[in-house]
VOLUM-464376 format. One record per atom (N, C-alpha, C): y, x, z; residue in three letters; chain; atom name. Coordinates in Angstrom, 2 decimals. Layout:
BEGIN
<node y="Y" x="X" z="Z" marlo="ALA" kolgu="A" torti="CA"/>
...
REM end
This chain:
BEGIN
<node y="1.22" x="-61.42" z="-3.81" marlo="MET" kolgu="A" torti="N"/>
<node y="1.22" x="-62.78" z="-3.64" marlo="MET" kolgu="A" torti="CA"/>
<node y="2.73" x="-63.17" z="-3.25" marlo="MET" kolgu="A" torti="C"/>
<node y="3.18" x="-64.21" z="-3.78" marlo="LYS" kolgu="A" torti="N"/>
<node y="4.45" x="-64.72" z="-3.52" marlo="LYS" kolgu="A" torti="CA"/>
<node y="4.47" x="-66.07" z="-2.82" marlo="LYS" kolgu="A" torti="C"/>
<node y="5.57" x="-66.46" z="-1.99" marlo="CYS" kolgu="A" torti="N"/>
<node y="5.54" x="-67.83" z="-1.44" marlo="CYS" kolgu="A" torti="CA"/>
<node y="6.91" x="-68.31" z="-1.52" marlo="CYS" kolgu="A" torti="C"/>
<node y="7.02" x="-69.52" z="-2.06" marlo="THR" kolgu="A" torti="N"/>
<node y="8.36" x="-70.16" z="-2.43" marlo="THR" kolgu="A" torti="CA"/>
<node y="8.50" x="-71.44" z="-1.69" marlo="THR" kolgu="A" torti="C"/>
<node y="9.61" x="-71.72" z="-1.05" marlo="HIS" kolgu="A" torti="N"/>
<node y="9.96" x="-72.87" z="-0.31" marlo="HIS" kolgu="A" torti="CA"/>
<node y="11.02" x="-73.74" z="-1.21" marlo="HIS" kolgu="A" torti="C"/>
<node y="10.71" x="-74.91" z="-1.56" marlo="LEU" kolgu="A" torti="N"/>
<node y="11.62" x="-75.80" z="-2.33" marlo="LEU" kolgu="A" torti="CA"/>
<node y="12.03" x="-77.07" z="-1.49" marlo="LEU" kolgu="A" torti="C"/>
<node y="13.26" x="-77.38" z="-1.62" marlo="ILE" kolgu="A" torti="N"/>
<node y="13.71" x="-78.77" z="-1.15" marlo="ILE" kolgu="A" torti="CA"/>
<node y="14.22" x="-79.43" z="-2.51" marlo="ILE" kolgu="A" torti="C"/>
<node y="13.40" x="-80.58" z="-2.73" marlo="VAL" kolgu="A" torti="N"/>
<node y="13.65" x="-81.30" z="-4.12" marlo="VAL" kolgu="A" torti="CA"/>
<node y="14.31" x="-82.65" z="-3.79" marlo="VAL" kolgu="A" torti="C"/>
<node y="15.53" x="-82.90" z="-4.39" marlo="SER" kolgu="A" torti="N"/>
<node y="16.36" x="-84.04" z="-4.17" marlo="SER" kolgu="A" torti="CA"/>
<node y="16.32" x="-85.00" z="-5.43" marlo="SER" kolgu="A" torti="C"/>
<node y="16.68" x="-86.20" z="-5.17" marlo="GLY" kolgu="A" torti="N"/>
<node y="16.58" x="-87.18" z="-6.30" marlo="GLY" kolgu="A" torti="CA"/>
<node y="15.76" x="-88.35" z="-5.88" marlo="GLY" kolgu="A" torti="C"/>
<node y="15.25" x="-88.96" z="-7.00" marlo="ARG" kolgu="A" torti="N"/>
<node y="14.29" x="-90.08" z="-6.83" marlo="ARG" kolgu="A" torti="CA"/>
<node y="12.88" x="-89.43" z="-6.85" marlo="ARG" kolgu="A" torti="C"/>
<node y="12.47" x="-89.01" z="-5.71" marlo="VAL" kolgu="A" torti="N"/>
<node y="11.23" x="-88.14" z="-5.52" marlo="VAL" kolgu="A" torti="CA"/>
<node y="10.27" x="-88.82" z="-4.52" marlo="VAL" kolgu="A" torti="C"/>
<node y="10.65" x="-89.89" z="-3.88" marlo="GLN" kolgu="A" torti="N"/>
<node y="9.66" x="-90.57" z="-2.99" marlo="GLN" kolgu="A" torti="CA"/>
<node y="9.34" x="-91.85" z="-3.52" marlo="GLN" kolgu="A" torti="C"/>
<node y="7.95" x="-92.31" z="-3.48" marlo="GLY" kolgu="A" torti="N"/>
<node y="7.59" x="-93.54" z="-3.85" marlo="GLY" kolgu="A" torti="CA"/>
<node y="7.36" x="-93.61" z="-5.33" marlo="GLY" kolgu="A" torti="C"/>
<node y="7.25" x="-92.35" z="-6.00" marlo="VAL" kolgu="A" torti="N"/>
<node y="7.08" x="-92.34" z="-7.53" marlo="VAL" kolgu="A" torti="CA"/>
<node y="5.93" x="-91.39" z="-7.89" marlo="VAL" kolgu="A" torti="C"/>
<node y="5.06" x="-91.16" z="-6.95" marlo="PHE" kolgu="A" torti="N"/>
<node y="3.87" x="-90.31" z="-7.18" marlo="PHE" kolgu="A" torti="CA"/>
<node y="4.31" x="-88.78" z="-7.40" marlo="PHE" kolgu="A" torti="C"/>
<node y="5.52" x="-88.40" z="-6.97" marlo="PHE" kolgu="A" torti="N"/>
<node y="6.04" x="-86.99" z="-7.20" marlo="PHE" kolgu="A" torti="CA"/>
<node y="5.12" x="-86.04" z="-6.46" marlo="PHE" kolgu="A" torti="C"/>
<node y="4.69" x="-86.24" z="-5.23" marlo="ARG" kolgu="A" torti="N"/>
<node y="3.92" x="-85.19" z="-4.54" marlo="ARG" kolgu="A" torti="CA"/>
<node y="2.58" x="-85.08" z="-5.26" marlo="ARG" kolgu="A" torti="C"/>
<node y="1.91" x="-86.19" z="-5.72" marlo="ALA" kolgu="A" torti="N"/>
<node y="0.65" x="-86.11" z="-6.22" marlo="ALA" kolgu="A" torti="CA"/>
<node y="0.75" x="-85.35" z="-7.68" marlo="ALA" kolgu="A" torti="C"/>
<node y="1.89" x="-85.56" z="-8.36" marlo="ASN" kolgu="A" torti="N"/>
<node y="1.97" x="-84.89" z="-9.68" marlo="ASN" kolgu="A" torti="CA"/>
<node y="2.08" x="-83.34" z="-9.37" marlo="ASN" kolgu="A" torti="C"/>
<node y="2.96" x="-83.13" z="-8.35" marlo="VAL" kolgu="A" torti="N"/>
<node y="3.12" x="-81.66" z="-8.04" marlo="VAL" kolgu="A" torti="CA"/>
<node y="1.79" x="-81.04" z="-7.49" marlo="VAL" kolgu="A" torti="C"/>
<node y="1.02" x="-81.70" z="-6.73" marlo="ARG" kolgu="A" torti="N"/>
<node y="-0.26" x="-81.20" z="-6.32" marlo="ARG" kolgu="A" torti="CA"/>
<node y="-1.16" x="-81.02" z="-7.55" marlo="ARG" kolgu="A" torti="C"/>
<node y="-1.22" x="-81.95" z="-8.40" marlo="ASP" kolgu="A" torti="N"/>
<node y="-2.11" x="-81.75" z="-9.57" marlo="ASP" kolgu="A" torti="CA"/>
<node y="-1.68" x="-80.57" z="-10.40" marlo="ASP" kolgu="A" torti="C"/>
<node y="-0.36" x="-80.27" z="-10.55" marlo="LYS" kolgu="A" torti="N"/>
<node y="0.12" x="-79.18" z="-11.34" marlo="LYS" kolgu="A" torti="CA"/>
<node y="-0.27" x="-77.78" z="-10.64" marlo="LYS" kolgu="A" torti="C"/>
<node y="-0.03" x="-77.81" z="-9.35" marlo="ALA" kolgu="A" torti="N"/>
<node y="-0.20" x="-76.65" z="-8.50" marlo="ALA" kolgu="A" torti="CA"/>
<node y="-1.71" x="-76.26" z="-8.50" marlo="ALA" kolgu="A" torti="C"/>
<node y="-2.55" x="-77.23" z="-8.43" marlo="LEU" kolgu="A" torti="N"/>
<node y="-4.01" x="-77.05" z="-8.53" marlo="LEU" kolgu="A" torti="CA"/>
<node y="-4.39" x="-76.51" z="-9.96" marlo="LEU" kolgu="A" torti="C"/>
<node y="-3.78" x="-77.01" z="-10.90" marlo="GLN" kolgu="A" torti="N"/>
<node y="-3.94" x="-76.56" z="-12.27" marlo="GLN" kolgu="A" torti="CA"/>
<node y="-3.55" x="-75.02" z="-12.40" marlo="GLN" kolgu="A" torti="C"/>
<node y="-2.57" x="-74.64" z="-11.73" marlo="LEU" kolgu="A" torti="N"/>
<node y="-2.04" x="-73.32" z="-11.75" marlo="LEU" kolgu="A" torti="CA"/>
<node y="-2.72" x="-72.42" z="-10.72" marlo="LEU" kolgu="A" torti="C"/>
<node y="-3.55" x="-72.90" z="-9.90" marlo="ARG" kolgu="A" torti="N"/>
<node y="-4.25" x="-72.26" z="-8.81" marlo="ARG" kolgu="A" torti="CA"/>
<node y="-3.40" x="-71.73" z="-7.76" marlo="ARG" kolgu="A" torti="C"/>
<node y="-2.34" x="-72.55" z="-7.44" marlo="LEU" kolgu="A" torti="N"/>
<node y="-1.54" x="-72.23" z="-6.39" marlo="LEU" kolgu="A" torti="CA"/>
<node y="-1.95" x="-72.97" z="-5.04" marlo="LEU" kolgu="A" torti="C"/>
<node y="-1.53" x="-72.45" z="-3.92" marlo="LYS" kolgu="A" torti="N"/>
<node y="-1.87" x="-73.11" z="-2.67" marlo="LYS" kolgu="A" torti="CA"/>
<node y="-0.50" x="-73.41" z="-1.92" marlo="LYS" kolgu="A" torti="C"/>
<node y="-0.59" x="-74.40" z="-1.02" marlo="GLY" kolgu="A" torti="N"/>
<node y="0.50" x="-74.92" z="-0.26" marlo="GLY" kolgu="A" torti="CA"/>
<node y="0.52" x="-76.32" z="0.11" marlo="GLY" kolgu="A" torti="C"/>
<node y="1.70" x="-77.01" z="-0.06" marlo="TYR" kolgu="A" torti="N"/>
<node y="1.84" x="-78.39" z="0.18" marlo="TYR" kolgu="A" torti="CA"/>
<node y="3.02" x="-79.02" z="-0.39" marlo="TYR" kolgu="A" torti="C"/>
<node y="3.05" x="-80.27" z="-0.53" marlo="ALA" kolgu="A" torti="N"/>
<node y="4.20" x="-81.18" z="-0.80" marlo="ALA" kolgu="A" torti="CA"/>
<node y="4.29" x="-82.11" z="0.29" marlo="ALA" kolgu="A" torti="C"/>
<node y="5.49" x="-82.43" z="0.79" marlo="LYS" kolgu="A" torti="N"/>
<node y="5.66" x="-83.27" z="2.02" marlo="LYS" kolgu="A" torti="CA"/>
<node y="7.07" x="-84.00" z="1.79" marlo="LYS" kolgu="A" torti="C"/>
<node y="6.97" x="-85.31" z="2.00" marlo="ASN" kolgu="A" torti="N"/>
<node y="8.13" x="-86.16" z="2.08" marlo="ASN" kolgu="A" torti="CA"/>
<node y="8.91" x="-85.83" z="3.39" marlo="ASN" kolgu="A" torti="C"/>
<node y="10.28" x="-85.85" z="3.21" marlo="LEU" kolgu="A" torti="N"/>
<node y="11.19" x="-85.53" z="4.41" marlo="LEU" kolgu="A" torti="CA"/>
<node y="11.87" x="-86.85" z="4.70" marlo="LEU" kolgu="A" torti="C"/>
<node y="12.26" x="-87.09" z="5.87" marlo="GLU" kolgu="A" torti="N"/>
<node y="13.10" x="-88.26" z="6.35" marlo="GLU" kolgu="A" torti="CA"/>
<node y="14.39" x="-88.46" z="5.45" marlo="GLU" kolgu="A" torti="C"/>
<node y="14.92" x="-87.38" z="4.90" marlo="SER" kolgu="A" torti="N"/>
<node y="16.18" x="-87.44" z="4.22" marlo="SER" kolgu="A" torti="CA"/>
<node y="15.98" x="-88.07" z="2.88" marlo="SER" kolgu="A" torti="C"/>
<node y="14.75" x="-88.34" z="2.44" marlo="GLY" kolgu="A" torti="N"/>
<node y="14.51" x="-88.84" z="1.07" marlo="GLY" kolgu="A" torti="CA"/>
<node y="14.11" x="-87.68" z="0.12" marlo="GLY" kolgu="A" torti="C"/>
<node y="14.24" x="-86.39" z="0.56" marlo="ASP" kolgu="A" torti="N"/>
<node y="13.85" x="-85.19" z="-0.29" marlo="ASP" kolgu="A" torti="CA"/>
<node y="12.31" x="-85.06" z="-0.10" marlo="ASP" kolgu="A" torti="C"/>
<node y="11.94" x="-84.04" z="-0.91" marlo="VAL" kolgu="A" torti="N"/>
<node y="10.56" x="-83.61" z="-0.82" marlo="VAL" kolgu="A" torti="CA"/>
<node y="10.48" x="-82.14" z="-0.62" marlo="VAL" kolgu="A" torti="C"/>
<node y="9.78" x="-81.60" z="0.36" marlo="GLU" kolgu="A" torti="N"/>
<node y="9.55" x="-80.18" z="0.71" marlo="GLU" kolgu="A" torti="CA"/>
<node y="8.23" x="-79.76" z="0.03" marlo="GLU" kolgu="A" torti="C"/>
<node y="8.43" x="-78.69" z="-0.78" marlo="VAL" kolgu="A" torti="N"/>
<node y="7.21" x="-78.04" z="-1.45" marlo="VAL" kolgu="A" torti="CA"/>
<node y="7.15" x="-76.61" z="-1.03" marlo="VAL" kolgu="A" torti="C"/>
<node y="5.91" x="-76.16" z="-0.69" marlo="VAL" kolgu="A" torti="N"/>
<node y="5.77" x="-74.70" z="-0.45" marlo="VAL" kolgu="A" torti="CA"/>
<node y="4.61" x="-74.31" z="-1.24" marlo="VAL" kolgu="A" torti="C"/>
<node y="4.86" x="-73.35" z="-2.15" marlo="ALA" kolgu="A" torti="N"/>
<node y="3.89" x="-72.84" z="-3.09" marlo="ALA" kolgu="A" torti="CA"/>
<node y="3.62" x="-71.41" z="-3.00" marlo="ALA" kolgu="A" torti="C"/>
<node y="2.32" x="-71.01" z="-2.90" marlo="GLU" kolgu="A" torti="N"/>
<node y="1.99" x="-69.62" z="-2.68" marlo="GLU" kolgu="A" torti="CA"/>
<node y="0.97" x="-69.16" z="-3.85" marlo="GLU" kolgu="A" torti="C"/>
<node y="1.27" x="-67.90" z="-4.26" marlo="GLY" kolgu="A" torti="N"/>
<node y="0.41" x="-67.37" z="-5.33" marlo="GLY" kolgu="A" torti="CA"/>
<node y="1.01" x="-66.54" z="-6.26" marlo="GLY" kolgu="A" torti="C"/>
<node y="0.55" x="-66.50" z="-7.51" marlo="ASP" kolgu="A" torti="N"/>
<node y="1.16" x="-65.52" z="-8.55" marlo="ASP" kolgu="A" torti="CA"/>
<node y="2.58" x="-65.97" z="-8.89" marlo="ASP" kolgu="A" torti="C"/>
<node y="3.47" x="-65.03" z="-8.90" marlo="GLU" kolgu="A" torti="N"/>
<node y="4.94" x="-65.36" z="-9.13" marlo="GLU" kolgu="A" torti="CA"/>
<node y="5.15" x="-66.15" z="-10.48" marlo="GLU" kolgu="A" torti="C"/>
<node y="4.48" x="-65.76" z="-11.51" marlo="LYS" kolgu="A" torti="N"/>
<node y="4.59" x="-66.33" z="-12.78" marlo="LYS" kolgu="A" torti="CA"/>
<node y="4.26" x="-67.85" z="-12.76" marlo="LYS" kolgu="A" torti="C"/>
<node y="3.05" x="-68.19" z="-11.94" marlo="LYS" kolgu="A" torti="N"/>
<node y="2.54" x="-69.48" z="-11.80" marlo="LYS" kolgu="A" torti="CA"/>
<node y="3.63" x="-70.25" z="-10.96" marlo="LYS" kolgu="A" torti="C"/>
<node y="4.10" x="-69.64" z="-9.90" marlo="ILE" kolgu="A" torti="N"/>
<node y="5.08" x="-70.37" z="-9.19" marlo="ILE" kolgu="A" torti="CA"/>
<node y="6.29" x="-70.79" z="-9.99" marlo="ILE" kolgu="A" torti="C"/>
<node y="6.65" x="-69.94" z="-10.80" marlo="ASN" kolgu="A" torti="N"/>
<node y="7.87" x="-70.16" z="-11.74" marlo="ASN" kolgu="A" torti="CA"/>
<node y="7.51" x="-71.35" z="-12.64" marlo="ASN" kolgu="A" torti="C"/>
<node y="6.33" x="-71.46" z="-13.04" marlo="GLU" kolgu="A" torti="N"/>
<node y="5.87" x="-72.50" z="-13.88" marlo="GLU" kolgu="A" torti="CA"/>
<node y="5.90" x="-73.84" z="-13.14" marlo="GLU" kolgu="A" torti="C"/>
<node y="5.52" x="-73.75" z="-11.94" marlo="LEU" kolgu="A" torti="N"/>
<node y="5.57" x="-75.01" z="-11.01" marlo="LEU" kolgu="A" torti="CA"/>
<node y="7.08" x="-75.35" z="-10.77" marlo="LEU" kolgu="A" torti="C"/>
<node y="7.88" x="-74.45" z="-10.48" marlo="VAL" kolgu="A" torti="N"/>
<node y="9.33" x="-74.72" z="-10.27" marlo="VAL" kolgu="A" torti="CA"/>
<node y="10.00" x="-75.47" z="-11.50" marlo="VAL" kolgu="A" torti="C"/>
<node y="9.60" x="-74.86" z="-12.75" marlo="ASP" kolgu="A" torti="N"/>
<node y="10.20" x="-75.44" z="-13.97" marlo="ASP" kolgu="A" torti="CA"/>
<node y="9.66" x="-76.85" z="-14.17" marlo="ASP" kolgu="A" torti="C"/>
<node y="8.39" x="-77.11" z="-13.84" marlo="PHE" kolgu="A" torti="N"/>
<node y="7.71" x="-78.44" z="-13.82" marlo="PHE" kolgu="A" torti="CA"/>
<node y="8.51" x="-79.42" z="-12.91" marlo="PHE" kolgu="A" torti="C"/>
<node y="8.74" x="-79.02" z="-11.69" marlo="ILE" kolgu="A" torti="N"/>
<node y="9.37" x="-79.84" z="-10.68" marlo="ILE" kolgu="A" torti="CA"/>
<node y="10.80" x="-80.20" z="-11.16" marlo="ILE" kolgu="A" torti="C"/>
<node y="11.59" x="-79.10" z="-11.66" marlo="LYS" kolgu="A" torti="N"/>
<node y="12.93" x="-79.38" z="-12.04" marlo="LYS" kolgu="A" torti="CA"/>
<node y="13.07" x="-80.51" z="-13.27" marlo="LYS" kolgu="A" torti="C"/>
<node y="12.05" x="-80.65" z="-14.01" marlo="LYS" kolgu="A" torti="N"/>
<node y="11.91" x="-81.62" z="-15.06" marlo="LYS" kolgu="A" torti="CA"/>
<node y="11.62" x="-83.14" z="-14.51" marlo="LYS" kolgu="A" torti="C"/>
<node y="11.14" x="-83.04" z="-13.32" marlo="GLY" kolgu="A" torti="N"/>
<node y="10.98" x="-84.40" z="-12.78" marlo="GLY" kolgu="A" torti="CA"/>
<node y="9.65" x="-84.99" z="-13.24" marlo="GLY" kolgu="A" torti="C"/>
<node y="8.50" x="-84.67" z="-12.80" marlo="PRO" kolgu="A" torti="N"/>
<node y="7.21" x="-85.17" z="-13.32" marlo="PRO" kolgu="A" torti="CA"/>
<node y="7.15" x="-86.58" z="-13.22" marlo="PRO" kolgu="A" torti="C"/>
<node y="6.42" x="-87.21" z="-14.12" marlo="GLY" kolgu="A" torti="N"/>
<node y="6.17" x="-88.70" z="-14.04" marlo="GLY" kolgu="A" torti="CA"/>
<node y="7.52" x="-89.45" z="-14.20" marlo="GLY" kolgu="A" torti="C"/>
<node y="7.62" x="-90.48" z="-13.17" marlo="ILE" kolgu="A" torti="N"/>
<node y="8.92" x="-91.28" z="-13.28" marlo="ILE" kolgu="A" torti="CA"/>
<node y="9.85" x="-90.81" z="-12.24" marlo="ILE" kolgu="A" torti="C"/>
<node y="9.64" x="-89.70" z="-11.67" marlo="ALA" kolgu="A" torti="N"/>
<node y="10.69" x="-89.07" z="-10.67" marlo="ALA" kolgu="A" torti="CA"/>
<node y="11.82" x="-88.60" z="-11.55" marlo="ALA" kolgu="A" torti="C"/>
<node y="12.96" x="-88.60" z="-10.81" marlo="SER" kolgu="A" torti="N"/>
<node y="14.25" x="-88.10" z="-11.26" marlo="SER" kolgu="A" torti="CA"/>
<node y="14.80" x="-87.17" z="-10.36" marlo="SER" kolgu="A" torti="C"/>
<node y="14.69" x="-85.84" z="-10.70" marlo="VAL" kolgu="A" torti="N"/>
<node y="15.16" x="-84.72" z="-9.90" marlo="VAL" kolgu="A" torti="CA"/>
<node y="16.59" x="-84.41" z="-10.13" marlo="VAL" kolgu="A" torti="C"/>
<node y="17.38" x="-84.40" z="-8.92" marlo="THR" kolgu="A" torti="N"/>
<node y="18.75" x="-84.15" z="-9.15" marlo="THR" kolgu="A" torti="CA"/>
<node y="19.14" x="-82.77" z="-8.57" marlo="THR" kolgu="A" torti="C"/>
<node y="18.23" x="-82.15" z="-7.77" marlo="GLY" kolgu="A" torti="N"/>
<node y="18.50" x="-80.85" z="-7.20" marlo="GLY" kolgu="A" torti="CA"/>
<node y="17.25" x="-80.29" z="-6.68" marlo="GLY" kolgu="A" torti="C"/>
<node y="17.26" x="-78.87" z="-6.72" marlo="VAL" kolgu="A" torti="N"/>
<node y="16.17" x="-78.00" z="-6.35" marlo="VAL" kolgu="A" torti="CA"/>
<node y="16.66" x="-76.88" z="-5.54" marlo="VAL" kolgu="A" torti="C"/>
<node y="16.40" x="-76.76" z="-4.26" marlo="GLN" kolgu="A" torti="N"/>
<node y="16.92" x="-75.62" z="-3.59" marlo="GLN" kolgu="A" torti="CA"/>
<node y="15.60" x="-74.64" z="-3.45" marlo="GLN" kolgu="A" torti="C"/>
<node y="15.72" x="-73.41" z="-3.82" marlo="VAL" kolgu="A" torti="N"/>
<node y="14.67" x="-72.36" z="-3.83" marlo="VAL" kolgu="A" torti="CA"/>
<node y="14.88" x="-71.29" z="-2.92" marlo="VAL" kolgu="A" torti="C"/>
<node y="14.01" x="-71.12" z="-1.95" marlo="LYS" kolgu="A" torti="N"/>
<node y="14.02" x="-69.98" z="-1.14" marlo="LYS" kolgu="A" torti="CA"/>
<node y="12.62" x="-69.19" z="-1.11" marlo="LYS" kolgu="A" torti="C"/>
<node y="12.65" x="-67.97" z="-0.94" marlo="HIS" kolgu="A" torti="N"/>
<node y="11.31" x="-67.20" z="-0.84" marlo="HIS" kolgu="A" torti="CA"/>
<node y="11.13" x="-67.00" z="0.57" marlo="HIS" kolgu="A" torti="C"/>
<node y="9.87" x="-67.02" z="0.96" marlo="LYS" kolgu="A" torti="N"/>
<node y="9.42" x="-66.85" z="2.30" marlo="LYS" kolgu="A" torti="CA"/>
<node y="8.15" x="-65.99" z="2.34" marlo="LYS" kolgu="A" torti="C"/>
<node y="7.79" x="-65.64" z="3.56" marlo="GLU" kolgu="A" torti="N"/>
<node y="6.48" x="-64.90" z="3.76" marlo="GLU" kolgu="A" torti="CA"/>
<node y="5.33" x="-65.75" z="3.52" marlo="GLU" kolgu="A" torti="C"/>
<node y="4.31" x="-65.10" z="2.85" marlo="PRO" kolgu="A" torti="N"/>
<node y="3.06" x="-65.97" z="2.55" marlo="PRO" kolgu="A" torti="CA"/>
<node y="2.36" x="-66.38" z="3.89" marlo="PRO" kolgu="A" torti="C"/>
<node y="1.76" x="-67.58" z="3.88" marlo="GLU" kolgu="A" torti="N"/>
<node y="1.04" x="-68.10" z="5.04" marlo="GLU" kolgu="A" torti="CA"/>
<node y="-0.38" x="-68.26" z="4.73" marlo="GLU" kolgu="A" torti="C"/>
<node y="-0.91" x="-67.79" z="3.66" marlo="SER" kolgu="A" torti="N"/>
<node y="-2.34" x="-67.80" z="3.47" marlo="SER" kolgu="A" torti="CA"/>
<node y="-2.93" x="-69.24" z="3.53" marlo="SER" kolgu="A" torti="C"/>
<node y="-2.26" x="-70.15" z="2.74" marlo="PHE" kolgu="A" torti="N"/>
<node y="-2.83" x="-71.51" z="2.60" marlo="PHE" kolgu="A" torti="CA"/>
<node y="-4.27" x="-71.46" z="2.09" marlo="PHE" kolgu="A" torti="C"/>
<node y="-5.10" x="-72.40" z="2.32" marlo="LYS" kolgu="A" torti="N"/>
<node y="-6.52" x="-72.53" z="1.89" marlo="LYS" kolgu="A" torti="CA"/>
<node y="-6.45" x="-73.28" z="0.52" marlo="LYS" kolgu="A" torti="C"/>
<node y="-5.64" x="-74.26" z="0.38" marlo="ASN" kolgu="A" torti="N"/>
<node y="-5.51" x="-75.13" z="-0.77" marlo="ASN" kolgu="A" torti="CA"/>
<node y="-4.17" x="-75.64" z="-0.94" marlo="ASN" kolgu="A" torti="C"/>
<node y="-4.03" x="-76.54" z="-2.01" marlo="PHE" kolgu="A" torti="N"/>
<node y="-2.66" x="-77.31" z="-2.15" marlo="PHE" kolgu="A" torti="CA"/>
<node y="-2.90" x="-78.74" z="-1.75" marlo="PHE" kolgu="A" torti="C"/>
<node y="-2.03" x="-79.21" z="-0.77" marlo="GLU" kolgu="A" torti="N"/>
<node y="-2.33" x="-80.60" z="-0.32" marlo="GLU" kolgu="A" torti="CA"/>
<node y="-1.01" x="-81.40" z="-0.20" marlo="GLU" kolgu="A" torti="C"/>
<node y="-1.26" x="-82.72" z="-0.25" marlo="VAL" kolgu="A" torti="N"/>
<node y="-0.07" x="-83.66" z="-0.02" marlo="VAL" kolgu="A" torti="CA"/>
<node y="0.01" x="-84.00" z="1.36" marlo="VAL" kolgu="A" torti="C"/>
<node y="1.07" x="-83.63" z="2.16" marlo="ARG" kolgu="A" torti="N"/>
<node y="1.26" x="-83.95" z="3.50" marlo="ARG" kolgu="A" torti="CA"/>
<node y="2.09" x="-85.18" z="3.75" marlo="ARG" kolgu="A" torti="C"/>
<node y="1.95" x="-85.83" z="4.86" marlo="ARG" kolgu="A" torti="N"/>
<node y="2.77" x="-87.05" z="5.07" marlo="ARG" kolgu="A" torti="CA"/>
<node y="3.99" x="-86.59" z="5.93" marlo="ARG" kolgu="A" torti="C"/>
REM end
C-alpha cells in the first residue's frame, strides 16, 4: 500500500473540487481526505494501490469539474491506515 500527499494550486476552492476528488477516490477504492487550506490550495492525501493513486493524480491534474489546476506538488509518505475517503474542512 502507498500513501501520497498532494498540494493542489489554482482555482480549487468553491468549485466542488474536493467533492469531485472524493467521488473519484471512492470509485478507485482509495482512502484519505481532501481539505481546503487557508492559502487557497487544497491538500489531498490518498492511500491505496499505487496504480489507483496515479489515476487519481492524473484526474486532479486535469482539474475536475470547473476547477482550474495550475500546480500539483506530490510527495510520498507513510500510510496512515485511513478508514475511508472524506472531505475535511
